N, C-alpha and C positions, 0 to 999 in steps of 0.2 A: 651581794646581789640577791641571795635567797631571802634575806630579811625584807628587802625592798619589794620583791615580787610577792612575798606572802602578805605584806601590808596592802599592796594594791589589790590583790585578790579579795582580801577581807573587806576593804572599802567598797569595791564594786559589788560585792554580794549584798551589802546592806544598804547602799546609798544611791546617789546620783538622781533622785527623784525631783529635786528642786532646781536643777540646773537649767539655765536658758539654752534651748536647743541651738540657737544661732551662734552661740559662742563656745558651746561645750564640745569636748572631745568625745569621740565614740570609741568604746573599748570592745575588743574581742579577745578571749583567752580561755583557759581551762586546764584540764589535766588528762593525760592519756595513761590508762593502766595497761601494762603489757604492750608497750609501744613496738611497732614494726620498723619504724625509722626514727631519726632524731629530729623530725620537723613535721609541721602541719602546713598545708597549703590553703590559702584563702583565694577562691576564684569568683569571678563575676562573668556571666555569659561564657562559661567554659574557658576563660582566660585567667591565668594566675596573676593576682594583683599583689600578693604578699606571701613571703615564706617566713613562718614563725618557728624558731628553734625551740626545742624542749630544753628547759633549764632544770634546776634541782627538783627532784621528785617528779620529773617529767611534766612540769607545768610550763605554760607558755602564756604570753600576754603581749598585746600591741594596742597602741592608741592611734587614732586617725583624726585629722582635721577635715572639714568640709566633706563629710561622708554622705554619700547618696543613698537614699532609701531604696530598698529593693531586695530581691531574692539573690542570695549568694550560696555558694557551696563551700564546705571545707572538706579537705581530703587528707587522709593519713594512710600510707601504704597503698593498698589497692581498693580501699573502701572510701566512700564519700557519703555526705548527707547534706540536705538543704538547711539553710538558716536565713531567717528574715531579719534584717537589721535596719533600724531607723537612726537618724542623727541623734546623738546623746544617749543611745542605748549602751548598756554595759553587759553584754551577753557572755556568759561563761558556760562552757560545756565540760562534762566529765563523762568518760566512757571507757569500757573495757574492750579491747580489740577482739577478745575471745567471743564476744556476743555484741557486735558493734551497735546495731540499731536498738535492740531491746535493752541494752544497758545505758543508753544515752540519757543523761540528765542535764537540764538546763537550770541556770541560776542567774540572778542579777536582773537589772531593769531590761525588759524586752523578752524575758524568759517565757512568760505565760503564752505569748503568741507562738513561740516555737514549740512549746510543750503541746499546744493544741494541734499544730501542724503534724508533728511526728506521730501523735496518737491517731490522727486522721489517716496518715499514710499506712500505719500498721493495720488499722481497721479496714481500710480499703483493700489491702492485700488479702486479708482473710476472707472478706465478703466476695471479692472477685473470684477467688478459687472456689468458694461455695456455689457461685452462680453457674458454674460449668455444668452442674447436674440438671439445670433447667433449660438447656438449649433444645431439648426435645419438645418443649411446650409450644403451643401455637402462638402466633403473634400477639394476640390479645392477652393471653395469660403471662407471657414473657414480659410484656409491657407493664402489667400490673406489678410484677416482681421489681422491675426497674423503678417504677414510681414509688413503691414502698420504701426502697432503700434511699431514694432521693429525699423523701419527707423525713426519714429518720435522721439523715445527716444534716439536713437543714435545721431540724430541731436542736441537734447538738450544738450547731453553730450559734443559734439564737440564744441558747442558755449561756454560751461562752461570752457572746457580745454584750449581754446584759450586765456582766460583771467586769467587763474590760473598758477602760477609759480611753477615749480618743483613738478609735480604730480608723486608720487611714483608708482612703479609697483604693490605694495600691494593695493593701493587705486584703480588703474585701474581694477585689478582683481575683487575687491569687487564690483565696479560700474558695470562691465560687468555682474556679477552675479545678481545684483539688477535689471538690465535692461532686461535680457533675461530669467532668470529662472522662473519668474512668468508666462511668455508666454509659456515656455516649459511645465509648469504645466497644463496650459489650454489645451495643446495638449494631455497630458496624460489622462485627464478626458473627452476629446471630445467624445470617443466612448460610454461611459456610458451615457452621457447626450443626445447624438444624438439618441441613442436607446430609452431613456425616452421620448424625444420630439416627436418621430414618433411612440411611443407605439409598438416597435418591440419586437419580441420574442428572437432575437439574436443580438449580436453586429454587426455593419456594417463592411464590409470588408475594411480594411485600407491598403493602399499601403506602401511598405517598405520605400519609399522616405519620407513619412510623418514623420518618426522617425529618419532621418539621423542625426539630432542634437545629438542623443544619443552617436554617435561615439566619440564626443569630451567631454563627461561628465565623471568625475570621482566620483563615489558614496562614496568615502572614502577620501574627502578633509578635512584634520584635521583642517585647519585654518578657515573653513567655517561652522563648525558643529553647532555653536551657532547662525548662521545667518539664520533668519526665511525663506527668499526666497529659500535658498539652502535646508534647512531641509524639508520644505514643499514640494519642488519638489521631493526629494528622496522618501518621504512617498507616494505621489500620483503616482510616477512611480511604486513603489512596489504594490500598490493597483491595478493599471492597469494590471500589470503582473499576479496578483492573479485572477482577473476577466477573463483574457484571458485563464488561465489554466482551470478555471471552464468551459469556453465555449468549449474548446477542449476535455475535459474529464469529462463526467457526474458523474464519481465516486469521483471527487474532487470538491464537491460542497460546502465545508465549507471554506468561504473566509478568516476567521481568521486563520485557519490551513494553508491555501495557503500562506498567507502573512508572517506568522511566518517562514515558510520554505524559502520563498523568502528572508527574512532578513538574515537568517543563511547562505544562498547561496551567497548573493551579498554584504553584509556589513562585512568588515573585521576589521574595527577599533573597538576594544573591547568595549570601553566605549559607543560609538554610538550604537553598536549592542545591548548592554544591555539596554540602554535607550529605543530603539525602541521596543524591546521584551516586556519590562515591560508596555510601553504605550499601545501597542496593546492588551495585556492581560487584562489590567484594563479597557480599552475602551469596550472590548468584554463583560467583566463582567457587566458593567454598562448598556449596551444595551440589556442584556438578557431579554426575555419576562417575564412579570409579576415581579417576584422577581429576583434580580441579582444573578447570579451564574457563575461558570467557567466550561466549558466543559473539561472532563478528558483528551482528546487528546490535547487540547490546553494547559492545565496545564503541561502535560508531555513534550511537546516540549520546553515550557519555562524553565522548571526545568533542562532539559538536556543541554540547551545551554546558559543560563544566568550565568555568572560568578561573578556577583555582589551580594555579600552575603546580603547586606542591601535590595536590590530589591527582592531577593528570600524570605527573612523574611517578607517583606511587602505583597507580594502576598500570601504567606502561611497564614498570619494573616487575609487577606481578605477572603480567603476560609474558614478559621476557624470561622470568624465573621458571615459569611452567614449561618452557621449551627445553630446559636442561633436565637431565635425569629422567629419561623416558621409560615408559612401561616396556617390559619384555626385552630390555637391553641390559648389558652388564653395568653395574654400578661403577661410575667413574671414580677412581681413587682420589682421595684428598687427605691432606695432613691435618691432624689434630694434636693436641698436647694435654697432658695431665696438668693439674693445678700445682704440681711440682716441676713443671716445665719440661717434662719428658716428651719428646716429639714421637708420635706414632702414625701409623697409616690406618685409615678406617677399614680397609679391606683386611688388614692383619687381624684386627679385633673381631670383625664380623665373620671371618673365615669359617665355613662349615656350619654356620648357624643361621636359622631363620631369625631375621633381625629387624627391629624397629629402631630407626634413627630419628630422634625428635630434637629439633632446634627450638630453643625457648629463651625468653627473657621476661623479667618481671614487668616490663611495659604492658604485656598482654596477659600475664598469668602470675599469681602469687606463688611463692615457694611452698607455702602450706598446702595450697590446692594441688600443685604439681606433685608434691610428695604423696598425698593421698591417692591421687589418680594413678601414678606409676605403681605404687604398692598394690593397689587393686588389680591392675593389669598383670603385674608379675605373679600374683597369687592365682589368677584365673587362667593365665597362659604361661605356665612354667616352662614350656618348651621353646619359648621365644626369648631372645636376648634383647633387652631394652637399653639403648645407648643414648644418653642425654648430652647435648652440646649447647652450652650457654653462649649466646651471641652477644651478651653485654656483660662480660665478667668484671669490668671496671666501673660499672654504673654505681651510683651512690646507694641505691636501694638494694643492691645485691649483697647478700651476706658474704662474709669471708669464706675462704675455701674450707676452713675447719667446720663450717656449718652445713657442709654438703654430705655429712656422714649418714643422714637418713636416705640419701639417694645414691644408689650404686651406679657404677660406670658413668661418671660425669667428667666431661672434657670441655675444652675450649678450642677455638680455631687458631692455627698459626696465622701470622700476618699475611703470608703469601699462599694460604690454603686455596685450592681450586674451588672449594665450597662457597667462597665469597662471590663467585660468578653467578650462583643461583639463589642468593639471599639478599639481593639488592633492594627488595621491597620492605624488608624488616619484619614482615608478617611471619608468625610461627609456621613452621613447616615440618611435616613428618614424612619420612621415606620408609617404605617397606621392601625388604630384600629377602629372597629365599636363600637356602643354604648353598646354592650353586652361584650366588652372587648376582642373580638376575632380579631386576627391579619388578616387584608386583604392583606397586603403587608409588608413583613418583612424587605425588603432591597431595597429601591429606592432612588432617590435623587430629589432635587427641580427643576432641570433643565431637567429632563427626558422628552423625547418626549411623553411618555405614561402618564405623570403625570396628565394631565387634564382629560383624560378618566378614570383614576383610582379614581380621586376625585369625578367625576360624579357618579361612581358606589358606592362610599362610602356614598355619600349623600342620596342614595336611601335605604340604610340599615335601 
């Protein structure tokens, strides 16, 4: 097998330029350095179309008949990246998971397009971060900065296109989106950050010409829905509209309600609308003050307009979960077990300790990130006991119990544990309990902006 795979990789690296597209196979493969799992996923429109197993030397390869041109994503562990593939391409990727994006190298037929895209993405990230220092500029000067970046990016694309043969209309459209939509997003958030920079009570007056680009934007581009620059622009446009509604009508001061209504009004693609509705509701839930919760008006708009039954169930479960483990009440006891199958009680372990109980899975958080986060918290809050409970210990991407050595106090739930009652939504949840067993925060999460202040309060108990 390893000799066959090596030969295929060599052939794909040097050839396939003379093959007739209508009859040719399309290849996707490569090599993962320091792999996190034993497979790579290939996705189209956020849906898995193939699972490619890592073979000898962590290489993988697959061939496809009747392959459709377009934007795909490949995912390994918790990381993903875009890849543009045309029929008869033979795109190979090589990357090191320790530096996923920056280490990514393409090879084979079709590699030049993908090299251009990844370099454009990385450049966009750097330039967008640099642009935040200019939000204090007036509209005219800010527009000049945006125009300068647009011209610079267009020149880079023109240089690329002069040396690239047979650029398709699909790739041109994708590249145009990658070039301009991050800049359009900056214009959508400009009023908010200008107001913040100048400590104003209201948004600045913006001329109509500033948003002329909107005339050429379709908020329902089916082929671009999985493309982050497009999706991110749409979300920021909706937020800008929502803030403007609040500015014009003081009775409409709930931004979440405004944006849900804006989604219903502007987004007609059902799947995209459902995704946005669920995303906004969950974000609003997690950002709630103190303990996470969902406003009734927010919930009613979501339930009246979301047609995805799975999403509806998830949100209902989230609401149901939040009703268990209430603030200022005793923590209900529940059973947990060690990875040696010793059954214990959560109250036994947390007794007489200010405690943070965090439920986690690699579906939402990588083990590497979790380890760094918990070590940071343990170092900065040495008087708090941190207890981790893995909710998916049997999942394929979960390391074996011997690899939990970098995380202290790790457990899993027994099959009949009472905790299953308030973990039905599968979202990660963190519970904070003082040394008297009283819940100080029944539903928060490790990345909450309020988490540090909540920990400081807990330490004083």
